[in-house]
N, C-alpha and C positions, 0 to 999 in steps of 0.2 A: 552435141558437143564437139569440139575439135577432136581429131583422133589424139587417144591418148591425155588428154588433159580432164582431170577430175571435173564430175559434175558440181553443182553447188552444193547437195547436199553430203556431200564426200568432204565437203571443204570446212577445217577446223579453224579458226581464230586464235592465236595464242599471244604471249609477249615478245614472241620470236618472228612471227609471221604468218602467213595465210596459206596452207597448203605448201606447196612446193615454191612459194613467193617469202624468202627468208632476209628479212631485216639486215640489212649489213652485207648482203650478196648479190651479185648482178642477175638479172631476169635470165634465166638458162633454162633448159631441158623443158619440162612441161610448162613451166611458166610461159615460154615463149609462145606456147600454144592458146594461153588466156589472156595476153595482152599485146597491144601494140602501141610503136611509139608514133606519138605527135610531133612533130619538130616545127610547125608551122604556126608556133607561139611564141613570144618572148622567151619562154624557158620550157623546154621539152617535157613532155610528162608521159607515162604509160597508160593508155586508156583500155578498159576491158573490150573484147570482142563481142561481137551482137550476144552471143551465147550466153553471156553475162547479163544481160540486160532483163530487169524485173520489173513486175508493176508499181511495186511498193519502193525501188531504188532510187538513187539520185539523193542530192540534199533537198532535202523537205519531202521528200516520200512520195514524191509525183510521178515516178516513173522514170529508169535510168538505170546506170550500172548500179550493180550489186555491191562493187566494191571499187574503190579508185587506188592507183600507185604512185609515186614519186620517186623518183630519182634525177641526178643532175645532167646526165649521160647515156646513150645505150648502154654503154659497158661500166656504168658506174653502179656502187652499191643500192639498194634500196634503203631510203631514207624515213619512208612513211605507208603505212595502208590504212585506208577508210573504209569500213564495213558500213554501208547503206542499207539493204536491204535486210529483210529478216529472215531470209533462205540459210542466212550462215550463220552458227553458234559457237562458242567457246567449246572447250571438253567438259564443262560444268554445265552446259545447256543454255546459257545465256545470249540470248539474240536482241535485234532491236523489236520494240514492242514488249519484252518482257517486265514485268513489275518490280519495282524497285525493293519488296521485299525478298526478290528470288536473288537478286544480286548481292544484298545484305547476308542472305541464307548462304550461297555459293562462296563470297569473298569476305567471310567475316573480319579476315586479318588485311584487309584493301586500306591502304592509305586513303581517306577523305578529303578531296580538295572543292572547297564552294567556289562557284565562279559566280561571284556578286548576286546569289540567291535565284540566278536563272536556273543553273546546273546544279549538280555535284559531281564529281568526276571519283569514280572508284580507280584506283593506282595500281596495277599488280604487275611487280617485276618479274622479269626473266633474265634469259643467259644473255641477252644481246640488245633487249628492249625492253619495253613497258607497255602493259594492256593500258588503254583507259576506256573505262566504262562511262559513257557519259549519261546521267539520269536527269530528265526534265523536271523542273522543280513542280510544286504542288498549286499554283496559280492557275486556277483553269478558266480565269477572261484569257491568259496569254498561250497556256499549252493545251487547251480545250482536252479532246481524250487522250492524248499525249501525257496528260501530267503524271508524274510518279513513274514514269516507264524509261525503259532504254531508248535515247535517240539516236547515238551513235557508237560505234566502235572502233578503237584507232588505234595503232600500233605504232610507235616512236621510238628512237633511239634512248637508250639509258643515259645518256648525257644531256638529255631535251629535258624544259620545262614542261609540265604538264599544263596545258590550256583546253579550255572548250573549242566545241565548232560551233555551239548553237550562237545564233543572233552574230556571226563575224562573217567578214569574207576570206578565211582561213580554210578554203576548200582546196582541193587536188582535181585537176581534169576539165579547167576552163581557160580559155585564153581570155586575157584583159583586151577590152576595147584599146585599138592604137589610140595613141594620144596625139 
């Protein structure tokens, strides 16, 4: 781990952010040791440093960053955080791979948004944002071993519409192919 930066097991995701990375604030302090700015894309984004790469991270769980972060510019407030690896949990212990029943028990009052039957979003409001817990549907032919489990955790602004990540190109941390 970079000097002063928290380890993965120390990080907690909430509706307000991930450890020292807070929604609505610019990346600073310990957060600067966790991510690095990538400016060679049409839209700059923060990429995790190698210390936060995990075997089950990345979109689709094939290995990559444990989380990704978006802001519009180096000194701009964070707009979104996606948690992709199982190493990071909410304060209630919910992490990627947790069963739907654990999410329902931990967040009984969460608003539920059905994403066309593909996933269910459990929306947990916070002070500055909202935590989206995306749970795969029960279609075993589509989801296989991920059916009825958490596939993504995401933090977005309180003013944003909750939408799912699964089966979309709504991802953070990849450059688009040049046109």
